[in-house]
N, C-alpha and C positions, 0 to 999 in steps of 0.2 A: 559136227565137230565142236568141241568145247573151246571157246576162245580164251586163251591164257598166254602168259609170257613165254617166250622160247626158253628151252633148257639152257642153263648157264647164264641167265640174266636175272635181274632183280628190279623190283619197284622200290625206289627209295622214298619212303613215305615221310610226312612232315617231321615227326619226332626224330627220325634218323637224318633227314636232310639238314636239320639244324646243326648236327655234329659235322656233316660234310662242309657246310658253310664256314663253321669255325676253323676246321683244319685248313681249308683253302685260304681263308683270311689270315690265319696264323702264318702259313707259308709265305704269302705275299709280303707280310710285314718283315719277316726274317730276311727274305731275298732282297727286299728294298734296301736293307742296311748294308748289303754287300754290293749294291749298285747293279742289280739285275733288273731287266725290263721284260715284260710279258710278250710272247709271240704266240699266235694262234694259227695252226696249219689245218688243212682239210682233214676230215676223218678218213678219206680214201685217197689213195695215191696210185700212180702207174705201178704196175707189178714190179718193174725193174728197179724202181727206187728202193724197194725193200730187198728183193731177192739178191741183187748184186752187191749191196752194201752189207747187209746182215750176213750173207753167205749162203750159197746155193745148197750147201750140205747141212746147214743147221736144222734143228727140229722145227724152228719157227717156219722155215720155208717148205721143208719136206712134209710136215705133218699138220701144222697149226694155222696156216694163213687162210683167211676167208678171201678167196679170189674168184673173179668171174669176168665175163666179157659183157660190156655194156651194149646198148643199142647201136653204138657206132663201131662195134667190134674192137673196142679198146680193152686191153687186159688190165683190169683194175683190182686192187686189193684194199680191204679195210686195214687201216694201219695197225700193226701188231706191237709197235714200240715207237718211242718218240724221237730218238736221236736222228735217224735217217731223214724223216720229214723236215726237221729243223735245219739240217745241213743242206738239204735240197733247197729250202727257202732262202738260206743264207747265200747260196751260190746264185740262184735264179734272180734274186733281188739285188745282187751285187753289193752286199753288205761288207764285202772285203775292200771296197773302194778306198783310196787314200784319205778321203775327207771324213770317213767314218771312224769314230773314236775306237782305239784299240787298247786292251783287248775288248772284244764285243761279248757282252754277257746277256743271256736270255734265259727265261724260264717259261714253262708251259704246264698246263694241266688239262686233262680231258680224257675221254674214253678211248680205249684200245681194244683190239679184238683178236682172240686166239681160240682156235678150235681144239680144246683139250678137255679132259675129264674134270667136270666141276667138283670143287671141294672147298672147304672152309677157307675163306680169304683169297680164293682163286676162281674166277668166273670166266666165261667166254667173252662177255663184255665186262671189262674191268677198267679201272681208272688209274692213271699215273700222274704224279707231279714230278717234274724233272727240270734240270738246269743244264745249259751248255755254255761253255766259255771258249771263244775262238781267238787265236792270235798270240798266245803266250806259250813258249816252251819252257819257261821258268818253273823249276820244281815247286816253287812257292805257290804257283797256281794250283797244282795238284793238292797241296796241303791246305790252302785256303778253302778249296771246294769241299774237301773231306771235313775240315773243321766246321764249315757252314752246315753240312749235314748233321754232324755231331751236335752242333748248337741247336738245330731244329728239334732233333729227337730228344735232347735233354730238356729243353724248355717246354715241349708239349707234354712231357711226363713219362715217356717210355723208360722202363727200368731194365737194368741188367744187360745193357747193350755192349757187345764186344766188337771192336773193329778188326776184321781180318784183312790182311794186306799181302799183296804179292806184286811181282813184276813179270811182264812177258818180254821185257827187253826191246831192243830195236829189231828190225826185220832180220838182220844178220844173226843176232843171238837166238832169235826165235827159230830160224831155219836150222841152226846147229842143234838146238835142243829137240826140235821135231824129229830129226834123224836119229838122235840118241834114244828117244822114246820109242820110235818104231823098232829099233834094234832090240830094245829091252822087251817090248810087248809081243813081238812076232812069235817067239817060242811059246808064249802063253795064250796065243789066240784062241785055242779051243776051250780054254777055261773061262773066257769072257762071255758076257751076255750077248745076245744076238745084236742088239743095238751097238754095243761097243766093238763087236767084230766088224760091223760096217764102218764105224767111226775110225777104226784103226786104218782103214784104207783111205778114208776121205779127210778126216781131221783128227789125228791121234790125240791131240791135246784134250779133246772133249772126253776121252776115256777117264782122265784124272778126275773129272767133275761128276762122274756117274754115281748114282745113289744105289745101284744094285750091289748086293752083298758080295757076289763073286768078283765084281770089278774092284771093289774096295780092297779085297784081299790081294788081288793081282797087282795093284799099284802101290802097295805098302812099301816096297823097296825100290820103287821106280827112281830114276835119276831126278835130281832137282834142277829146275831152271836156274837157280842161283849159281850152279857150277858152270854155266855156259854163257854167263853175261860177259860181254866185251867191256872195255874200259869205259866207253861212253855210257852204256847201260848201267854198269855198276855205280858210276858216279851219280847218275840221276837217282837211282834207288837209295843210295847212301844219303843224298841230300834230303830226299823226302822223309826218310826215317829220322834224320837229325832234327828237321824242322818240326815234325810231329812231337818229338820228345821235348823240344823247346817250348811248344805250346801246351804241354802237359796232356796230350792226347795219347792214351795207351793203345797199343795194337798188338796183334798176334800175327806173326808171319805164317802164312798158309800156302805152301808151295803147290798144293793140289787144287787150289782155286784158279780157274782159268777163265771164268765167265762164258756165257753161251753164244757170244757174237764174234764174228771173225775180224771186226775192224779194230779191236783193241791192241795197243802196244804200251810198253813201259808200265806205269802204275795202274793196277786194278785193285778194287776193294769191295768189301761187303760189310754192312753192319748187321750183326746177327744177335738175336735174343732167344732164350729158351722158353717155350710155352708147353706145359704139360708133358715134359720130357722130350719134346721135339725142337730142333733148331729151326728157327724161322728167319729168313733174310727179310729185313724191313726196308733196306736201302742199299743200292749197289751201283757201281759205275767204274769209270777209269778214263785213260787217255786214248785218243784216236787221232794220231797225227796225219794219217794219209787219206782221211775220208773226204775232206773238202776237195782235194785235188782229184780224187776218184770221181767226184760229181762234176768235174770240169772247171773248178775254180783254181786259183793259184795255190801253191804249197802253203797250207795254213794249219797250224796245230789246233787241237781241240781237247777239251776235258769236260766231263759231265757225269751226272748220276740221275737215276730214276728211283722213285719209291711208289709202291702200290697203296692206294688210299684204302681199299677194302682190307688189306692185310694190316695196315697201320691201325685202323679202327678196331679190328679183331684183337690185336695185341693190347690196345688200350683197355678194351672191355675185359679181357682175360686177366689183366693186371689190376683191375679195379680202379682205373684212373677215370675220374668223373670230369668231363670237360666243363669249364665255367660258362655254360650257355644261359643267356638271359632271355626267357620267353614270356616273362610277366607283362601283363597289360599295365599301362599307367592309369587308365580310366575305363570303367564299365558303366554304361548308362542303362538303368532299368527303366523301361517305358511302361507307364500305367495309363491305359486307355487309348482309344483310337485318336482322340483329340490331340495327343502329344506326339503322334507319329512324325509329322512334318518338322516340328521344332527339334525333336531328337536327331533327325537327320542333319539339320543345320548345325546343331551343337557338336555332334561327333565329327563332322567335316571340319569345323573350326578348330577343334582340338588337334586333329591330324595335321592341319596346315601349320599349326604352331610347333609341330615336331613331336607330339605325344602319340603313343601307341594306344589307340582307343577302339572300343567296340560297343555295340548297343544290341538290345533285343529287337528282333523283327517278327517274332512269332506270337505276340499277344499272350504270353504265358502269365501265369500267376507269379506274384513277386517272389515267393519262396523258390520257385524254379529258376527265376532270373538271378537271385542272389547265389544260388548254387553254381550257375554258370560263371559268375564273377569269381567264385572261389576256384573253380576248375581252371580258369585263365590266370589265377594268382594275381588278380587285379589289385593294384596298390590303393586305388580309391574307388568309391562307389557313389554314383549319383542316381537318385530316384526322381524321375521327371513325369509329372502328371498334369492334368488340366489346371489344378489349383496352383502349381508352381508357375505355370505359364501366365496365369492371371496376375499373380503377385510379382512376377519377374524375379523371383528369388528361389534358390534351391539350397539344400544342405549337401555339402561334399563330405562324405565320411571316409575315414581312414580304414580301409577294409582289412589291413593287416592287424590292426589292434583288435578288430572284431574276431579275428581268428588267431589271436596271439598265443604263442606257446610260452613256457616258463622262461626261456632264454631271450625273449624279446624285450628290448629296452623301451618300455612304454613311456618312460619319463621324457624320452627324446621327441615323442610325437604328440600331436594333438588328435583328439578323437574325431572331431568334426568342426567344420566352419560353415556359416551361412553366408552366401555371397549372391550377387546378382547374376542373371544370365549373361549380361553384357560383359561382366568381369571374366567369366569363363571363356566367352567367345574371343575376348581381346587379349587377355594376359593371364593364362592359367598358371604360368610359372610361379607367380607370387602366391597363389592359393596352394600350389604343390609344396612350396617352401614352408608356408604356415603350418601345414600338416606334418612337417618334419622331414620331407624327402629332399 
């Protein structure tokens, strides 16, 4: 048997992981501005945490979950999404207690697992970044969270994003609409796809979200949820729309968008962009006011969203957005001769302890090969250390960027090289770095 990664997974190698680190760091910075704090939950949960909250009839539970019985005969599932585990943690750790600041704002990032057909931007082990806000029924919370997602997508460089907005109303409005949809779709049942025929019996709203051609035709003239909103639901949706307009956030009302999870109510949304003629959802979420109580906590409102990191990176690549990732070394030490080996180790460690990104040669190569490594690492400075430099206690620190200067490089700003003592490098390389122009 050839040992290789399982189908639907990927190895994230250094060049790619630098992009992941940038995206994750960027998200942390944006979320911090909105007063969100990180929570980390286990990657596996008891089966019921997911099945009961997401919905027994959803595709996630019926087709996609990785679930198994462990050695203690406990029914376990790898988490397929982030909201239910965070809600479980919120209740289990009593973060609803009076002394905890309200509303409570959390973000998470990490791997999720769904058994589905692997495709571009969608794998069986995929990664999500998401946020959850508990304790506010104010429509301003809906809008603030949507605006935060828009802020993140705009600042990171995603182009052509459109906000699709809908409401599922409160439970009463949703129940009335559900019955109207059943009445409309039942005569059309035989024209629906097999999945939607099943959904009609189990969760008819999911038919609206089907991507099958025959289902899209069937729901073209379906009743709209907006015609079944009671006064409370209408007021909430009107407030959300008005506040989005006040903030200058454009949106499209999409009454066929229902999201794939059973716990949503009131506001739901998706940010969608077009890539190569296909609409791709990059971020989505909504309100879920009954989920905390469902997990045994007090009646507590909630609102959140999730975005897929793989899909985000795919869109950035397709749109030609280059992330500003800094991989360059500050210093590369070329080592000449066995007698310089120990001192090179001391020197490179001293540079790292001063906060510089430094590397040295370990392979006793010729200088030409070492200089090539310095160029591959895009090192800003270059030091050649041999036995003669150790004896004189002096080295030349060269500006490696001048050596590889292109026409647009402002050479006048930089010095080509400086001669300094080994002690100066070990104790205060910052001054040397500045003398070279960095």
